[in-house]
Structure formats: C-alpha cells, structure tokens
ZANUZA-404223 format. One record per residue (C-alpha): x, y, z; residue in one letter. Coordinates in Angstrom, 1 decimal, padded with zeros to 4 digits. Each point is the difference from the previous one (the first is absolute). Layout:
<recs>
   east  north     up residuo
      X      Y      Z       A
...
</recs>
This chain:
<recs>
   east  north     up residuo
 -024.3  009.6 -004.5       M
 -001.5 -002.0  002.8       L
 -003.1 -002.1 -000.8       D
 -002.7 -001.7  002.0       T
 -000.2 -003.4 -001.6       Q
  000.3 -002.9  002.4       W
  001.3 -002.6 -002.4       Q
  003.6 -001.1  000.0       P
  002.0  001.2 -003.0       Q
  002.0 -003.2 -000.8       C
 -001.4 -003.4 -000.9       T
 -000.3 -002.9  002.5       L
  002.6 -001.9 -002.1       D
  002.4  002.9  000.5       A
 -000.6 -000.1  003.7       L
  000.7 -003.8  000.0       K
  003.2  000.6 -002.0       R
  001.0  002.7  002.5       R
 -000.5 -002.4  002.9       A
  002.1 -002.6 -001.8       R
  002.8  002.6 -000.6       L
  000.1  000.8  003.7       F
  000.2 -003.7  000.9       A
  002.8 -000.6 -002.6       D
  002.0  002.9  001.3       I
 -000.2 -001.3  003.6       R
  001.0 -003.5 -001.2       A
  003.0  001.5 -001.9       F
  001.3  001.7  003.2       F
 -000.9 -002.9  002.3       A
  002.2 -002.3 -002.2       A
  002.9  002.4  000.5       R
 -000.6  000.4  003.8       D
 -000.7  003.7 -000.3       V
 -002.2  001.2  002.9       L
 -003.3  001.8 -000.6       E
 -000.4  003.1  002.1       V
 -002.9  002.4  000.6       D
  001.0  003.6  000.8       T
 -002.3  003.0  000.8       P
 -001.8  001.9 -002.8       I
  000.0  003.1  002.3       L
  003.2  001.5  001.2       S
  001.2  003.1  002.0       Q
  002.5  000.7 -002.8       G
  000.1 -000.3 -003.7       S
  002.2  000.2 -003.1       I
  001.8  003.1 -001.2       S
 -000.1 -000.8 -003.8       D
 -000.6  003.3 -001.7       P
 -002.2 -001.5 -002.7       H
 -002.4 -002.3  002.0       I
 -003.0  001.5  001.8       E
 -001.2 -001.6  003.2       V
 -003.4 -000.5  001.5       M
 -000.5  001.0  003.6       T
 -002.6 -000.5  002.8       T
 -000.3  001.4  003.5       T
  000.2 -002.1  003.1       Y
 -001.8  001.3  003.1       T
  000.2 -002.2  003.1       G
  001.9 -000.9  003.2       P
  003.4  000.1 -001.8       L
 -000.7  003.5 -001.5       A
 -003.0  001.8  001.7       P
  000.6  003.1 -002.2       K
  000.2 -002.0 -003.2       G
  003.0 -001.2 -002.0       Q
  000.5 -000.3 -003.7       T
  000.6 -003.6 -001.1       L
  001.2 -001.0 -003.5       Y
 -001.4 -002.8 -002.1       L
  003.0 -001.8 -001.3       Q
  001.1  000.2 -003.6       T
  002.2 -003.0  000.6       S
  000.7 -002.3  002.9       P
  003.8  000.6 -000.5       E
  000.9  002.1  003.0       F
 -001.8 -002.4  002.5       A
  001.4 -003.1 -001.7       M
  003.5  001.4  000.2       K
 -000.5  000.6  003.8       R
 -000.9 -003.7  000.1       L
  003.2 -000.9 -001.9       L
  002.1  002.0  002.4       A
 -001.7 -001.9  002.9       A
  001.1 -003.3 -001.5       G
 -003.1 -001.2 -001.9       A
  002.1 -001.5 -002.9       G
 -001.3 -000.1 -003.5       S
 -003.6  001.2 -000.1       I
 -002.9  000.8 -002.3       Y
 -003.4  001.8  000.3       Q
 -003.1 -000.1 -002.2       L
 -002.5  002.7  000.7       G
 -001.6  003.4 -000.7       K
  001.9  003.3 -000.4       V
 -001.3  003.5 -000.8       F
  001.1  002.9 -002.2       R
 -001.9  003.2 -000.4       N
 -000.8  001.7 -003.4       E
  000.3 -003.3 -001.9       E
 -002.7 -001.2 -002.4       A
 -000.1 -001.3 -003.5       G
  000.0 -003.2 -002.0       S
  003.1 -001.3  002.0       R
 -000.4  001.9  003.2       H
 -002.3 -000.1  003.0       N
  000.7  001.9  003.3       S
 -000.4 -003.3  001.9       E
  001.8 -003.0 -001.4       F
  001.7 -003.2  000.8       C
  003.8 -000.2  000.4       M
  002.3 -002.9  000.4       L
  003.3  001.0  001.7       E
  002.8 -002.2  001.0       W
  003.6  000.2  001.4       Y
  002.6 -002.7 -000.5       R
  003.0 -000.1  002.3       L
  003.4 -000.7 -001.7       G
 -001.3  001.0 -003.5       M
  001.0  003.0 -002.1       D
 -002.4  001.5 -002.6       H
  001.2 -002.3 -002.8       H
 -000.7 -003.1  002.0       Q
 -003.4  001.5  000.9       L
 -000.8  000.6 -003.6       M
  000.7 -003.7 -000.6       A
 -002.5 -000.9  002.8       E
 -002.6  002.3 -001.4       I
  000.4 -001.8 -003.4       A
 -000.6 -003.3  001.8       E
 -003.2  001.5  001.6       L
 -001.3  001.1 -003.4       L
  000.5 -003.5 -001.4       V
 -001.6 -001.6  003.0       A
 -003.1  002.1  000.6       V
 -000.6  001.6 -003.4       A
  001.2 -002.7 -002.4       G
  002.4  002.4 -001.7       I
  002.7 -001.6 -002.3       D
  003.3  000.4  001.8       A
  001.7  000.4 -003.4       G
 -001.9  003.2 -000.7       S
  001.4  001.9  003.0       I
  002.7  002.5 -000.7       E
  002.3  002.3  002.0       K
  001.1  003.4 -001.4       V
  002.0  002.7  001.7       S
 -001.2  003.6  000.1       Y
  003.0  000.9 -002.1       L
 -000.7 -002.7 -002.7       A
 -003.7  001.0 -000.1       A
  000.9  003.6 -000.7       F
  002.7 -000.9 -002.6       E
 -002.3 -002.3 -001.9       R
 -003.1  002.4 -000.1       T
  001.5  003.5  000.1       L
  003.7 -000.5 -000.9       G
  001.3  001.8  003.1       I
  001.8 -000.8  003.2       N
 -002.4  001.2  002.7       P
  002.8  000.3  002.6       H
  002.1  002.4 -002.1       T
 -002.4  001.7 -002.5       A
  000.0  003.8  000.3       S
 -002.9  001.8  001.5       L
 -000.7  001.6 -003.4       E
 -000.3 -003.4 -001.7       V
 -002.4 -001.3  002.7       L
 -002.1  003.2 -000.3       Q
 -000.2 -000.4 -003.8       Q
 -001.0 -003.7  000.2       L
 -002.6  000.7  002.7       A
 -001.5  002.8 -002.1       Q
  000.0 -002.3 -003.1       Q
 -001.6 -003.0  001.7       H
 -001.9  001.4  002.9       A
 -000.7  003.5 -001.3       H
  001.3  001.3  003.3       Y
  003.4  000.7  001.5       G
  001.5  002.8 -002.0       E
  000.5  002.2  003.1       A
  000.4 -002.9  002.5       E
  003.4  000.0  001.7       T
 -000.3 -003.1  002.2       D
  001.7 -003.0 -001.7       R
 -002.1 -002.6  001.8       D
 -003.2  001.7 -001.0       T
  001.1 -000.1 -003.6       L
  001.2 -003.6  000.2       L
 -003.3 -001.0  001.6       N
 -001.9  001.6 -002.8       L
  002.0 -001.9 -002.6       L
 -000.5 -003.3  002.0       V
 -003.7  000.6  000.1       S
 -000.5  001.0 -003.6       F
  002.7 -002.0 -001.8       V
  001.6 -002.7  002.1       I
 -002.9 -001.6  001.9       E
 -002.2 -000.5 -003.1       P
  002.8 -002.0 -001.6       S
  000.4 -002.4  002.9       L
 -001.6 -003.3  000.5       G
 -001.7 -000.3 -003.4       Q
  001.2 -003.6 -000.6       Q
  000.2 -001.0  003.7       G
  000.8  001.5  003.4       P
  002.9  002.5  000.0       S
  002.1  001.0  003.0       F
  001.5  003.5 -000.3       L
  002.9  000.4  002.5       Y
  002.9  002.3  001.0       D
 -001.8  003.3  000.1       Y
  002.0  003.2  000.6       P
  001.4  000.2  003.6       A
 -002.1  003.2  000.4       S
 -003.1 -002.2 -000.2       Q
  001.1 -002.5  002.6       A
 -003.0  000.6  002.3       A
  000.4 -002.7  002.7       L
  002.7 -002.0 -001.9       A
  003.8  000.0  000.4       R
  002.2  001.3 -002.8       T
  002.9 -001.5 -001.9       A
  002.3  000.5 -003.0       T
 -001.0 -001.8 -003.2       D
  002.4 -001.5 -002.5       H
  000.5  003.3 -001.8       E
  000.7  002.0  003.2       G
 -003.4  001.6  000.4       H
 -001.5  000.4  003.5       Q
 -003.2 -001.9 -000.1       V
 -002.8 -001.0  002.3       A
 -000.3 -003.7  000.9       C
 -003.7 -000.1 -001.0       R
 -002.2 -001.3 -002.7       F
 -003.6  000.2 -001.3       E
 -001.9 -002.7 -001.8       L
 -002.1  000.7 -003.1       F
 -002.5 -002.1 -002.0       I
 -001.3  001.6 -003.2       K
  001.2  003.4  001.1       G
 -001.8 -000.2  003.4       V
  002.0  000.2  003.2       E
 -000.6 -003.1  002.2       L
  002.7  000.1  002.7       A
  002.7  002.2  001.5       N
  002.9 -001.5  001.9       G
  003.3  000.9  001.8       Y
  003.2 -001.4  001.4       F
 -001.0  001.6  003.2       E
  001.9  002.9  001.6       L
  001.1 -000.9  003.6       T
  001.9  003.2  000.8       D
 -002.1  001.7  002.7       A
  001.6  003.5 -000.3       A
 -000.5  000.0 -003.8       E
 -003.6 -001.2  000.3       Q
 -000.8  002.7  002.5       R
  001.6  002.6 -002.3       R
 -002.1 -001.2 -003.0       R
 -003.2  000.0  002.0       L
  000.5  003.5  001.2       L
  001.2  001.3 -003.4       A
 -003.0 -001.5 -001.8       D
 -002.3  001.6  002.7       G
  001.6  003.3 -000.7       E
 -000.5 -000.5 -003.8       T
 -003.7 -000.5  000.7       R
 -000.1  003.3  001.9       R
  001.7  001.8 -002.9       Q
 -002.6 -001.5 -002.4       L
 -002.8  001.2  002.1       G
 -001.2 -003.5  001.0       R
 -001.0 -001.1  003.4       P
  002.8 -001.0  002.4       Y
 -000.7 -003.7  000.8       N
  002.0 -000.3  003.3       N
  002.6 -002.4 -001.4       P
  000.2 -003.1  002.3       D
  003.6  000.3  001.3       L
 -000.5 -003.2  002.0       R
  001.2 -001.6 -003.3       L
  003.4  001.6  000.5       A
  000.0 -001.1  003.7       D
 -000.7 -003.6 -001.1       A
  002.9  000.2 -002.5       L
  002.3  001.3  002.8       A
 -001.0 -003.0  002.1       A
  001.3 -002.2 -002.8       G
 -002.2 -001.0 -002.9       M
  001.6 -003.0 -001.8       P
  001.0  000.3 -003.6       E
 -002.9 -000.9 -002.3       C
 -001.9  000.8 -003.2       A
 -003.6  001.0  000.0       G
 -002.8  000.5 -002.6       V
 -003.6  001.3 -000.1       A
 -002.2 -001.6 -002.7       L
 -003.5  001.2 -001.1       G
 -002.2 -003.1  000.4       V
 -003.0  001.5 -001.9       D
  002.2  000.9 -002.9       R
  001.4 -003.5  000.0       L
 -003.5 -001.4 -000.1       L
 -000.8  002.3 -002.9       M
  003.0 -001.6 -001.9       V
 -001.3 -003.5  000.8       I
 -003.5  000.8 -001.2       L
  000.9  002.3 -002.8       G
 -002.1  002.7  001.6       A
  000.2  003.6 -001.2       S
 -001.4  001.7  003.1       N
  000.7 -000.6  003.6       I
 -003.8 -000.1  000.7       S
  000.0 -003.3 -001.8       Q
  002.0 -001.7  002.8       V
 -001.4  001.8  003.1       M
 -003.4 -000.5  001.4       P
 -000.4  003.7  000.8       F
  002.3  002.9 -001.0       T
 -000.2  003.3  001.8       L
 -002.8  001.1 -002.5       A
 -002.3 -002.6  001.5       R
  001.5 -000.6  003.4       A
</recs>
C-alpha cells in the first residue's frame, strides 16, 4: 500500500551506519586491488530465470524512434561478465538493482546489491573471502561461520539423500512440511519447497552458514562437477544468516554454447509457465565465446547485511524510503 508521508522510514543513525558499511566494503576491495565498476541499470536484454520477474521501461529517442523496451537489471552480472571477457580483471560493483513483485519484511523491489568476481578462484575460495568480508565489515566472529553441503543439510534435517530420493518420497515430504506437492512431478520444485520450508530455517542460527553443492539441475550460471559420492552437483552456494538468504555465488560457467542453451531453455520455460519472455541477453554467451577467464562470483544483498548488523526485523529500518514511500 503506497502512502503519502514525506518522512524517511529509517533513523538517521541507520543512515550513518549504512554509509559506513559502504565505505568499509570499498576499503575491503581496495586493499585487495579489486576494481570498482559501474554498469548500466537499463539494458536491451535481460535474464531468463523462470522465477524472477523483471521491471521494464520504454525508451523513445534517436536510437529507437518507434520505442524500445528496456529492462531494469535484476543484477549487474551479465554486464560485469562482458567486462571480465574484455580483460577487466577482478571487479566488484555496489549499486541498485530491481525485481518486480517483491515486497515484504525482507524484500523491496529496489535494493542494493554487492556483486564481485575473483579471477583464479573457485566457489570454495570465494566462500572463504566472503567470510573475511563478514568479519571485516560486520564484526561477525569467524569461528561461527560454517559450510554444509546440500546433501548433508538434507540428511541431518530430513534423513534423505536429495540426489537419489524417489519422487514419491519427495512428494510425501513436501506435502508433510509445505502442505503442497502431492501431485507435483518436478523434482527441483519439490526440492525447492523442502529447502524453503525445512532446510533454510535451520541454517545460520548460530552464525553464517554456506549451503553448497546444489543438484546439477539447479546450476543456473554455474559450472557442474562430481562430488565425493559421485553425484552431479552445481558448483554454487548460498549464504544464510538466521534462515535468511544473504548471498548467492558460483564457480562461473565459461562454456559459451552451454550458456546459450541454458538461457534459451529458461526463456522457453517462462513461456510454458505463461510468464513474459524477457529477451535473454545472449551477448553474455558471445562474451564467453570471446574468452571469459575462470573465476568465481557472488551477489550479496547489502540491505539484508545491514539488517543483520543492526538487528533489524524489517528492511524499512535500513532504507530511507522503501517502495511504499518512494
């Protein structure tokens, strides 16, 4: 519900702590010689993720006299990878991104994201650097940070192997814990329900938790590998604090043909789900074909990190104006 009040929603002390957080983040990367970049918020192409909705606007001008749809970026990822392919080296960006249909105590359609890419690192090395960032800018105790595999998380909370459990078992557990899924036949949908309702709430209760080695079918923009038990897994992770997702990272895919296939396949999934086709930005695949260096990358929600630092329960406590009062 939009309101007409003019006052900011967070306190001036929260604004000052926000400014300090931004300064601390920049100092962290400056000390590591990671270059800050500034990529466009508007783009001709967008993501193809079936489950993220995109905001759009229309440009009318000399470059498109009849008008052209432009997409407000949900992440600077595609543009940053084009810079990586152009030889930019390790880079980071701190700025605004946009997602449609998001509102709530931990969501705002416009929010601040920190995204960075480290050449020569895999996802495990990047998790270690994120831990260093949390210690440096949020005062988190390094000893409280844990890493748990997707497999281990399912075994300790639900007593099953998520890679080999039967469809029937997943359906029964989803119905039991999420009260939905009895007729669902997509394994990833059922696994995602169990992660949302059972796994995530158990993570990060004593300190930050990294959940890694998701099923290969959930690789998104990550490469895949074989784990120690022979399961095909995605080289990706998510970071949780008190059950709240704070970051999502990958050992980045550099195979241009596979990237193009995934973008087009996800776009087709959106069509099948009756969702708008977002014109997947295939320039990402072109950049990979030109030769993107091996690297790991992560996107971290800065507003949520500030919520952790301040012990806030609502994102409006760390933003001057959420969408409701923008």
